[in-house]
MIBA-77418 format. One record per residue: residue number from 1; residue in three letters; x, y, z of N, C-alpha, C in turn. Coordinates in Angstrom, 3 decimals, decimal comma, padded with zeros to 6 digits. Layout:
BEGIN
atom seq=NUM	type=ALA	n_u=X	n_v=Y	n_w=Z	ca_u=X	ca_v=Y	ca_w=Z	c_u=X	c_v=Y	c_w=Z
...
//
This chain:
BEGIN
atom seq=1	type=MET	n_u=-058,673	n_v=111,397	n_w=041,528	ca_u=-057,611	ca_v=111,122	ca_w=042,473	c_u=-058,148	c_v=111,397	c_w=043,873
atom seq=2	type=THR	n_u=-057,799	n_v=110,530	n_w=044,772	ca_u=-058,282	ca_v=110,715	ca_w=046,139	c_u=-057,399	c_v=111,716	c_w=046,880
atom seq=3	type=LEU	n_u=-057,989	n_v=112,299	n_w=047,892	ca_u=-057,245	ca_v=113,247	ca_w=048,717	c_u=-056,054	c_v=112,558	c_w=049,389
atom seq=4	type=ALA	n_u=-056,236	n_v=111,307	n_w=049,808	ca_u=-055,146	ca_v=110,565	ca_w=050,458	c_u=-053,959	c_v=110,384	c_w=049,517
atom seq=5	type=VAL	n_u=-054,247	n_v=110,126	n_w=048,245	ca_u=-053,169	ca_v=109,971	ca_w=047,260	c_u=-052,466	c_v=111,310	c_w=047,054
atom seq=6	type=GLN	n_u=-053,235	n_v=112,373	n_w=046,957	ca_u=-052,642	ca_v=113,702	ca_w=046,763	c_u=-051,736	c_v=114,079	c_w=047,937
atom seq=7	type=ILE	n_u=-052,219	n_v=113,854	n_w=049,146	ca_u=-051,425	ca_v=114,189	ca_w=050,338	c_u=-050,178	c_v=113,326	c_w=050,405
atom seq=8	type=SER	n_u=-050,331	n_v=112,036	n_w=050,156	ca_u=-049,183	ca_v=111,121	ca_w=050,179	c_u=-048,148	c_v=111,516	c_w=049,145
atom seq=9	type=PHE	n_u=-048,623	n_v=111,852	n_w=047,964	ca_u=-047,738	ca_v=112,267	ca_w=046,881	c_u=-046,960	c_v=113,520	c_w=047,282
atom seq=10	type=ALA	n_u=-047,667	n_v=114,529	n_w=047,774	ca_u=-047,021	ca_v=115,791	ca_w=048,153	c_u=-046,016	c_v=115,586	c_w=049,287
atom seq=11	type=LEU	n_u=-046,388	n_v=114,792	n_w=050,277	ca_u=-045,470	ca_v=114,505	ca_w=051,390	c_u=-044,219	c_v=113,794	c_w=050,899
atom seq=12	type=SER	n_u=-044,404	n_v=112,782	n_w=050,079	ca_u=-043,257	ca_v=112,009	ca_w=049,604	c_u=-042,298	c_v=112,880	c_w=048,807
atom seq=13	type=VAL	n_u=-042,832	n_v=113,630	n_w=047,853	ca_u=-041,972	ca_v=114,484	ca_w=047,023	c_u=-041,230	c_v=115,493	c_w=047,893
atom seq=14	type=THR	n_u=-041,959	n_v=116,187	n_w=048,744	ca_u=-041,359	ca_v=117,235	ca_w=049,571	c_u=-040,304	c_v=116,683	c_w=050,520
atom seq=15	type=LEU	n_u=-040,657	n_v=115,628	n_w=051,235	ca_u=-039,725	ca_v=115,091	ca_w=052,238	c_u=-038,500	c_v=114,454	c_w=051,595
atom seq=16	type=PHE	n_u=-038,690	n_v=113,751	n_w=050,489	ca_u=-037,528	ca_v=113,113	ca_w=049,863	c_u=-036,602	c_v=114,125	c_w=049,191
atom seq=17	type=LEU	n_u=-037,149	n_v=115,193	n_w=048,663	ca_u=-036,258	ca_v=116,241	ca_w=048,157	c_u=-035,445	c_v=116,826	c_w=049,312
atom seq=18	type=GLY	n_u=-036,102	n_v=117,089	n_w=050,420	ca_u=-035,399	ca_v=117,634	ca_w=051,589	c_u=-034,372	c_v=116,681	c_w=052,152
atom seq=19	type=TYR	n_u=-034,781	n_v=115,421	n_w=052,374	ca_u=-033,839	ca_v=114,442	ca_w=052,924	c_u=-032,697	c_v=114,168	c_w=051,946
atom seq=20	type=GLY	n_u=-033,021	n_v=114,120	n_w=050,659	ca_u=-031,981	ca_v=113,855	ca_w=049,662	c_u=-030,912	c_v=114,928	c_w=049,658
atom seq=21	type=PHE	n_u=-031,344	n_v=116,185	n_w=049,651	ca_u=-030,360	ca_v=117,271	ca_w=049,670	c_u=-029,609	c_v=117,318	c_w=050,999
atom seq=22	type=SER	n_u=-030,281	n_v=116,974	n_w=052,085	ca_u=-029,558	ca_v=116,966	ca_w=053,368	c_u=-028,521	c_v=115,846	c_w=053,392
atom seq=23	type=CYS	n_u=-028,828	n_v=114,720	n_w=052,762	ca_u=-027,829	ca_v=113,636	ca_w=052,670	c_u=-026,592	c_v=114,096	c_w=051,913
atom seq=24	type=LEU	n_u=-026,803	n_v=114,904	n_w=050,911	ca_u=-025,684	ca_v=115,346	ca_w=050,088	c_u=-024,885	c_v=116,475	c_w=050,722
atom seq=25	type=PHE	n_u=-025,548	n_v=117,344	n_w=051,490	ca_u=-024,883	ca_v=118,582	ca_w=051,882	c_u=-024,835	c_v=118,893	c_w=053,376
atom seq=26	type=MET	n_u=-025,516	n_v=118,141	n_w=054,227	ca_u=-025,569	ca_v=118,480	ca_w=055,653	c_u=-024,570	c_v=117,650	c_w=056,466
atom seq=27	type=GLY	n_u=-023,846	n_v=118,323	n_w=057,320	ca_u=-022,866	ca_v=117,648	ca_w=058,165	c_u=-023,489	c_v=116,629	c_w=059,089
atom seq=28	type=ALA	n_u=-024,698	n_v=116,888	n_w=059,556	ca_u=-025,357	ca_v=115,944	ca_w=060,457	c_u=-025,571	c_v=114,590	c_w=059,781
atom seq=29	type=MET	n_u=-025,873	n_v=114,609	n_w=058,489	ca_u=-026,076	ca_v=113,346	ca_w=057,773	c_u=-024,750	c_v=112,616	c_w=057,559
atom seq=30	type=ILE	n_u=-023,692	n_v=113,370	n_w=057,403	ca_u=-022,371	ca_v=112,745	ca_w=057,299	c_u=-022,094	c_v=111,962	c_w=058,577
atom seq=31	type=ASP	n_u=-022,386	n_v=112,579	n_w=059,708	ca_u=-022,183	ca_v=111,916	ca_w=061,004	c_u=-023,095	c_v=110,702	c_w=061,166
atom seq=32	type=GLU	n_u=-024,356	n_v=110,834	n_w=060,741	ca_u=-025,303	ca_v=109,709	ca_w=060,862	c_u=-024,827	c_v=108,507	c_w=060,043
atom seq=33	type=PHE	n_u=-024,446	n_v=108,739	n_w=058,805	ca_u=-024,007	ca_v=107,622	ca_w=057,965	c_u=-022,717	c_v=107,010	c_w=058,509
atom seq=34	type=ALA	n_u=-021,857	n_v=107,819	n_w=059,103	ca_u=-020,651	ca_v=107,284	ca_w=059,737	c_u=-021,043	c_v=106,401	c_w=060,917
atom seq=35	type=ARG	n_u=-022,037	n_v=106,834	n_w=061,682	ca_u=-022,506	ca_v=106,048	ca_w=062,833	c_u=-023,069	c_v=104,701	c_w=062,378
atom seq=36	type=TYR	n_u=-023,704	n_v=104,684	n_w=061,221	ca_u=-024,244	ca_v=103,427	ca_w=060,686	c_u=-023,165	c_v=102,578	c_w=060,026
atom seq=37	type=ASN	n_u=-021,956	n_v=103,127	n_w=059,902	ca_u=-020,866	ca_v=102,486	ca_w=059,166	c_u=-021,240	c_v=102,325	c_w=057,686
atom seq=38	type=LEU	n_u=-021,919	n_v=103,337	n_w=057,162	ca_u=-022,364	ca_v=103,318	ca_w=055,769	c_u=-021,971	c_v=104,600	c_w=055,032
atom seq=39	type=SER	n_u=-020,896	n_v=105,218	n_w=055,455	ca_u=-020,480	ca_v=106,494	ca_w=054,854	c_u=-020,352	c_v=106,419	c_w=053,341
atom seq=40	type=ARG	n_u=-019,920	n_v=105,295	n_w=052,842	ca_u=-019,697	ca_v=105,167	ca_w=051,403	c_u=-021,009	c_v=105,210	c_w=050,609
atom seq=41	type=PHE	n_u=-022,155	n_v=105,059	n_w=051,289	ca_u=-023,449	ca_v=105,065	ca_w=050,607	c_u=-024,226	c_v=106,373	c_w=050,767
atom seq=42	type=ARG	n_u=-023,700	n_v=107,328	n_w=051,513	ca_u=-024,444	ca_v=108,557	ca_w=051,808	c_u=-024,832	c_v=109,304	c_w=050,535
atom seq=43	type=ARG	n_u=-023,903	n_v=109,523	n_w=049,654	ca_u=-024,202	ca_v=110,265	ca_w=048,421	c_u=-025,183	c_v=109,490	c_w=047,534
atom seq=44	type=LEU	n_u=-024,997	n_v=108,177	n_w=047,475	ca_u=-025,905	ca_v=107,343	ca_w=046,687	c_u=-027,330	c_v=107,442	c_w=047,243
atom seq=45	type=VAL	n_u=-027,476	n_v=107,341	n_w=048,550	ca_u=-028,805	ca_v=107,432	ca_w=049,169	c_u=-029,426	c_v=108,792	c_w=048,879
atom seq=46	type=GLY	n_u=-028,659	n_v=109,856	n_w=049,050	ca_u=-029,173	ca_v=111,192	ca_w=048,752	c_u=-029,610	c_v=111,325	c_w=047,305
atom seq=47	type=LEU	n_u=-028,796	n_v=110,817	n_w=046,408	ca_u=-029,123	ca_v=110,877	ca_w=044,982	c_u=-030,377	c_v=110,059	c_w=044,676
atom seq=48	type=LEU	n_u=-030,488	n_v=108,865	n_w=045,247	ca_u=-031,670	ca_v=108,027	ca_w=045,024	c_u=-032,931	c_v=108,683	c_w=045,568
atom seq=49	type=GLU	n_u=-032,823	n_v=109,352	n_w=046,710	ca_u=-033,980	ca_v=110,045	ca_w=047,265	c_u=-034,421	c_v=111,183	c_w=046,349
atom seq=50	type=ILE	n_u=-033,477	n_v=111,941	n_w=045,847	ca_u=-033,816	ca_v=113,045	ca_w=044,937	c_u=-034,387	c_v=112,504	c_w=043,632
atom seq=51	type=LEU	n_u=-033,771	n_v=111,467	n_w=043,083	ca_u=-034,274	ca_v=110,883	ca_w=041,838	c_u=-035,670	c_v=110,292	c_w=042,018
atom seq=52	type=GLY	n_u=-035,914	n_v=109,670	n_w=043,167	ca_u=-037,246	ca_v=109,133	ca_w=043,440	c_u=-038,293	c_v=110,236	c_w=043,492
atom seq=53	type=ALA	n_u=-037,956	n_v=111,327	n_w=044,170	ca_u=-038,878	ca_v=112,470	ca_w=044,249	c_u=-039,116	c_v=113,072	c_w=042,867
atom seq=54	type=LEU	n_u=-038,048	n_v=113,201	n_w=042,089	ca_u=-038,197	ca_v=113,736	ca_w=040,728	c_u=-038,989	c_v=112,775	c_w=039,839
atom seq=55	type=GLY	n_u=-038,822	n_v=111,480	n_w=040,075	ca_u=-039,622	ca_v=110,484	ca_w=039,343	c_u=-041,097	c_v=110,632	c_w=039,661
atom seq=56	type=LEU	n_u=-041,400	n_v=110,856	n_w=040,938	ca_u=-042,798	ca_v=111,084	ca_w=041,305	c_u=-043,329	c_v=112,353	c_w=040,640
atom seq=57	type=LEU	n_u=-042,542	n_v=113,414	n_w=040,679	ca_u=-042,969	ca_v=114,655	ca_w=040,010	c_u=-043,185	c_v=114,426	c_w=038,508
atom seq=58	type=SER	n_u=-042,295	n_v=113,665	n_w=037,906	ca_u=-042,413	ca_v=113,375	ca_w=036,475	c_u=-043,658	c_v=112,553	c_w=036,160
atom seq=59	type=SER	n_u=-044,150	n_v=111,836	n_w=037,166	ca_u=-045,348	ca_v=111,023	ca_w=036,947	c_u=-046,586	c_v=111,878	c_w=036,711
atom seq=60	type=LEU	n_u=-046,490	n_v=113,158	n_w=036,990	ca_u=-047,595	ca_v=114,054	ca_w=036,659	c_u=-047,773	c_v=114,145	c_w=035,151
atom seq=61	type=VAL	n_u=-046,682	n_v=113,910	n_w=034,412	ca_u=-046,713	ca_v=113,916	ca_w=032,947	c_u=-046,735	c_v=112,487	c_w=032,411
atom seq=62	type=ILE	n_u=-045,981	n_v=111,594	n_w=033,072	ca_u=-045,884	ca_v=110,194	ca_w=032,645	c_u=-046,359	c_v=109,329	c_w=033,822
atom seq=63	type=PRO	n_u=-047,658	n_v=109,035	n_w=033,911	ca_u=-048,216	ca_v=108,334	ca_w=035,070	c_u=-047,557	c_v=106,991	c_w=035,387
atom seq=64	type=ALA	n_u=-046,994	n_v=106,327	n_w=034,402	ca_u=-046,365	ca_v=105,027	ca_w=034,631	c_u=-045,157	c_v=105,115	c_w=035,569
atom seq=65	type=LEU	n_u=-044,654	n_v=106,313	n_w=035,834	ca_u=-043,486	ca_v=106,473	ca_w=036,706	c_u=-043,824	c_v=106,412	c_w=038,194
atom seq=66	type=VAL	n_u=-045,100	n_v=106,463	n_w=038,549	ca_u=-045,459	ca_v=106,421	ca_w=039,971	c_u=-044,975	c_v=105,125	c_w=040,604
atom seq=67	type=PHE	n_u=-045,308	n_v=103,996	n_w=039,995	ca_u=-044,985	ca_v=102,712	ca_w=040,617	c_u=-043,480	c_v=102,512	c_w=040,820
atom seq=68	type=PRO	n_u=-042,637	n_v=102,665	n_w=039,795	ca_u=-041,206	ca_v=102,448	ca_w=040,050	c_u=-040,595	c_v=103,489	c_w=040,995
atom seq=69	type=SER	n_u=-041,060	n_v=104,720	n_w=040,920	ca_u=-040,508	ca_v=105,764	ca_w=041,799	c_u=-040,902	c_v=105,512	c_w=043,252
atom seq=70	type=ALA	n_u=-042,183	n_v=105,307	n_w=043,490	ca_u=-042,661	ca_v=105,061	ca_w=044,851	c_u=-042,127	c_v=103,727	c_w=045,366
atom seq=71	type=GLY	n_u=-042,042	n_v=102,731	n_w=044,490	ca_u=-041,510	ca_v=101,426	ca_w=044,900	c_u=-040,050	c_v=101,507	c_w=045,306
atom seq=72	type=GLY	n_u=-039,283	n_v=102,247	n_w=044,546	ca_u=-037,872	ca_v=102,424	ca_w=044,889	c_u=-037,698	c_v=103,167	c_w=046,203
atom seq=73	type=LEU	n_u=-038,519	n_v=104,188	n_w=046,419	ca_u=-038,437	ca_v=104,935	ca_w=047,677	c_u=-038,885	c_v=104,075	c_w=048,860
atom seq=74	type=ALA	n_u=-039,912	n_v=103,255	n_w=048,654	ca_u=-040,363	ca_v=102,353	ca_w=049,724	c_u=-039,255	c_v=101,359	c_w=050,076
atom seq=75	type=LEU	n_u=-038,597	n_v=100,821	n_w=049,072	ca_u=-037,485	ca_v=099,890	ca_w=049,313	c_u=-036,345	c_v=100,587	c_w=050,047
atom seq=76	type=LEU	n_u=-036,031	n_v=101,787	n_w=049,631	ca_u=-034,973	ca_v=102,557	ca_w=050,286	c_u=-035,303	c_v=102,775	c_w=051,762
atom seq=77	type=MET	n_u=-036,564	n_v=103,071	n_w=052,056	ca_u=-036,966	ca_v=103,293	ca_w=053,450	c_u=-037,004	c_v=101,986	c_w=054,242
atom seq=78	type=ALA	n_u=-037,341	n_v=100,890	n_w=053,591	ca_u=-037,282	ca_v=099,589	ca_w=054,263	c_u=-035,847	c_v=099,300	c_w=054,695
atom seq=79	type=LEU	n_u=-034,903	n_v=099,610	n_w=053,818	ca_u=-033,485	ca_v=099,437	ca_w=054,173	c_u=-033,088	c_v=100,394	c_w=055,295
atom seq=80	type=GLY	n_u=-033,681	n_v=101,597	n_w=055,305	ca_u=-033,432	ca_v=102,540	ca_w=056,394	c_u=-033,931	c_v=102,010	c_w=057,729
atom seq=81	type=VAL	n_u=-035,110	n_v=101,403	n_w=057,727	ca_u=-035,655	ca_v=100,814	ca_w=058,959	c_u=-034,753	c_v=099,678	c_w=059,433
atom seq=82	type=ILE	n_u=-034,336	n_v=098,838	n_w=058,508	ca_u=-033,438	ca_v=097,723	ca_w=058,854	c_u=-032,134	c_v=098,255	c_w=059,447
atom seq=83	type=THR	n_u=-031,625	n_v=099,324	n_w=058,878	ca_u=-030,395	ca_v=099,928	ca_w=059,399	c_u=-030,602	c_v=100,421	c_w=060,822
atom seq=84	type=ARG	n_u=-031,722	n_v=101,085	n_w=061,077	ca_u=-032,017	ca_v=101,577	ca_w=062,435	c_u=-032,088	c_v=100,427	c_w=063,428
atom seq=85	type=VAL	n_u=-032,693	n_v=099,323	n_w=063,020	ca_u=-032,778	ca_v=098,146	ca_w=063,893	c_u=-031,385	c_v=097,562	c_w=064,117
atom seq=86	type=ARG	n_u=-030,611	n_v=097,493	n_w=063,035	ca_u=-029,269	ca_v=096,911	ca_w=063,116	c_u=-028,367	c_v=097,668	c_w=064,090
atom seq=87	type=VAL	n_u=-028,482	n_v=098,998	n_w=064,110	ca_u=-027,635	ca_v=099,787	ca_w=065,018	c_u=-028,290	c_v=099,998	c_w=066,379
atom seq=88	type=ARG	n_u=-029,439	n_v=099,346	n_w=066,566	ca_u=-030,155	ca_v=099,353	ca_w=067,852	c_u=-030,613	c_v=100,752	c_w=068,277
atom seq=89	type=ASP	n_u=-031,069	n_v=101,514	n_w=067,312	ca_u=-031,650	ca_v=102,816	ca_w=067,635	c_u=-032,983	c_v=102,615	c_w=068,346
atom seq=90	type=PRO	n_u=-033,403	n_v=103,581	n_w=069,139	ca_u=-034,739	ca_v=103,494	ca_w=069,745	c_u=-035,807	c_v=103,440	c_w=068,644
atom seq=91	type=VAL	n_u=-036,912	n_v=102,794	n_w=068,932	ca_u=-037,991	ca_v=102,624	ca_w=067,952	c_u=-038,431	c_v=103,966	c_w=067,368
atom seq=92	type=ILE	n_u=-038,476	n_v=104,979	n_w=068,200	ca_u=-038,927	ca_v=106,297	ca_w=067,729	c_u=-038,058	c_v=106,835	c_w=066,596
atom seq=93	type=GLU	n_u=-036,800	n_v=106,445	n_w=066,552	ca_u=-035,890	ca_v=106,888	ca_w=065,489	c_u=-036,241	c_v=106,280	c_w=064,134
atom seq=94	type=ALA	n_u=-036,911	n_v=105,132	n_w=064,153	ca_u=-037,285	ca_v=104,457	ca_w=062,902	c_u=-038,642	c_v=104,913	c_w=062,376
atom seq=95	type=ILE	n_u=-039,361	n_v=105,721	n_w=063,144	ca_u=-040,708	ca_v=106,123	ca_w=062,733	c_u=-040,721	c_v=106,897	c_w=061,419
atom seq=96	type=PRO	n_u=-039,862	n_v=107,896	n_w=061,199	ca_u=-039,923	ca_v=108,608	ca_w=059,908	c_u=-039,720	c_v=107,685	c_w=058,701
atom seq=97	type=ALA	n_u=-038,742	n_v=106,815	n_w=058,761	ca_u=-038,505	ca_v=105,899	ca_w=057,640	c_u=-039,679	c_v=104,951	c_w=057,456
atom seq=98	type=THR	n_u=-040,263	n_v=104,495	n_w=058,563	ca_u=-041,408	ca_v=103,586	ca_w=058,485	c_u=-042,613	c_v=104,281	c_w=057,855
atom seq=99	type=VAL	n_u=-042,875	n_v=105,504	n_w=058,284	ca_u=-044,005	ca_v=106,257	ca_w=057,730	c_u=-043,791	c_v=106,515	c_w=056,242
atom seq=100	type=LEU	n_u=-042,598	n_v=106,904	n_w=055,854	ca_u=-042,324	ca_v=107,155	ca_w=054,437	c_u=-042,411	c_v=105,865	c_w=053,614
atom seq=101	type=MET	n_u=-042,010	n_v=104,754	n_w=054,201	ca_u=-042,135	ca_v=103,467	ca_w=053,513	c_u=-043,614	c_v=103,159	c_w=053,270
atom seq=102	type=VAL	n_u=-044,440	n_v=103,332	n_w=054,293	ca_u=-045,877	ca_v=103,051	ca_w=054,169	c_u=-046,533	c_v=103,995	c_w=053,152
atom seq=103	type=ILE	n_u=-046,189	n_v=105,260	n_w=053,212	ca_u=-046,744	ca_v=106,238	ca_w=052,255	c_u=-046,434	c_v=105,816	c_w=050,826
atom seq=104	type=ASN	n_u=-045,201	n_v=105,408	n_w=050,577	ca_u=-044,818	ca_v=105,034	ca_w=049,217	c_u=-045,391	c_v=103,691	c_w=048,802
atom seq=105	type=LEU	n_u=-045,588	n_v=102,779	n_w=049,753	ca_u=-046,294	ca_v=101,531	ca_w=049,434	c_u=-047,741	c_v=101,834	c_w=049,057
atom seq=106	type=PHE	n_u=-048,346	n_v=102,763	n_w=049,773	ca_u=-049,702	ca_v=103,200	ca_w=049,450	c_u=-049,763	c_v=103,768	c_w=048,029
atom seq=107	type=LEU	n_u=-048,779	n_v=104,572	n_w=047,654	ca_u=-048,734	ca_v=105,115	ca_w=046,296	c_u=-048,561	c_v=104,007	c_w=045,259
atom seq=108	type=CYS	n_u=-047,773	n_v=102,987	n_w=045,586	ca_u=-047,603	ca_v=101,840	ca_w=044,677	c_u=-048,931	c_v=101,114	c_w=044,477
atom seq=109	type=ILE	n_u=-049,635	n_v=100,867	n_w=045,562	ca_u=-050,931	ca_v=100,180	ca_w=045,477	c_u=-051,920	c_v=101,017	c_w=044,677
atom seq=110	type=ALA	n_u=-051,946	n_v=102,316	n_w=044,938	ca_u=-052,840	ca_v=103,199	ca_w=044,187	c_u=-052,512	c_v=103,151	c_w=042,698
atom seq=111	type=ALA	n_u=-051,222	n_v=103,145	n_w=042,371	ca_u=-050,812	ca_v=103,086	ca_w=040,965	c_u=-051,256	c_v=101,765	c_w=040,324
atom seq=112	type=LEU	n_u=-051,120	n_v=100,669	n_w=041,059	ca_u=-051,548	ca_v=099,366	ca_w=040,534	c_u=-053,052	c_v=099,315	c_w=040,306
atom seq=113	type=GLN	n_u=-053,796	n_v=100,069	n_w=041,114	ca_u=-055,250	ca_v=100,110	ca_w=040,961	c_u=-055,693	c_v=101,130	c_w=039,924
atom seq=114	type=GLY	n_u=-054,735	n_v=101,787	n_w=039,300	ca_u=-055,056	ca_v=102,727	ca_w=038,242	c_u=-055,378	c_v=104,134	c_w=038,707
atom seq=115	type=VAL	n_u=-055,166	n_v=104,412	n_w=039,989	ca_u=-055,402	ca_v=105,759	ca_w=040,493	c_u=-054,254	c_v=106,632	c_w=040,031
atom seq=116	type=GLN	n_u=-054,574	n_v=107,719	n_w=039,358	ca_u=-053,541	ca_v=108,621	ca_w=038,872	c_u=-053,432	c_v=109,823	c_w=039,806
atom seq=117	type=VAL	n_u=-052,233	n_v=110,332	n_w=039,921	ca_u=-052,001	ca_v=111,479	ca_w=040,784	c_u=-052,671	c_v=112,715	c_w=040,210
atom seq=118	type=SER	n_u=-052,620	n_v=112,881	n_w=038,910	ca_u=-053,257	ca_v=114,045	ca_w=038,295	c_u=-054,320	c_v=113,582	c_w=037,321
atom seq=119	type=ARG	n_u=-055,378	n_v=114,327	n_w=037,265	ca_u=-056,472	ca_v=114,044	ca_w=036,302	c_u=-056,903	c_v=115,338	c_w=035,702
//
């Protein structure tokens, strides 16, 4: 496993667990989703982020889970970037979602090439 894959994996798991729980329990995220006019999706997004992170963690035992977990998280972040553009946020506000999307796309490509997170 390459160092880049290990770092990407650790970042994705850590950040998505944090963001997922903040979506579920932090007042600031309630306000953000209201600002996007997407309040009804806040809990779903938080749950999907946590499930994606847990899917990545589970891939340490079942390597086939990397691709669907990272792919789902990349798609979720692509929708996050689109949302930021739609509400006309400054570009800097879309950087975290963009970086997380790229990290998870990288993990998808690594999985397709047969690179495993653990060996």
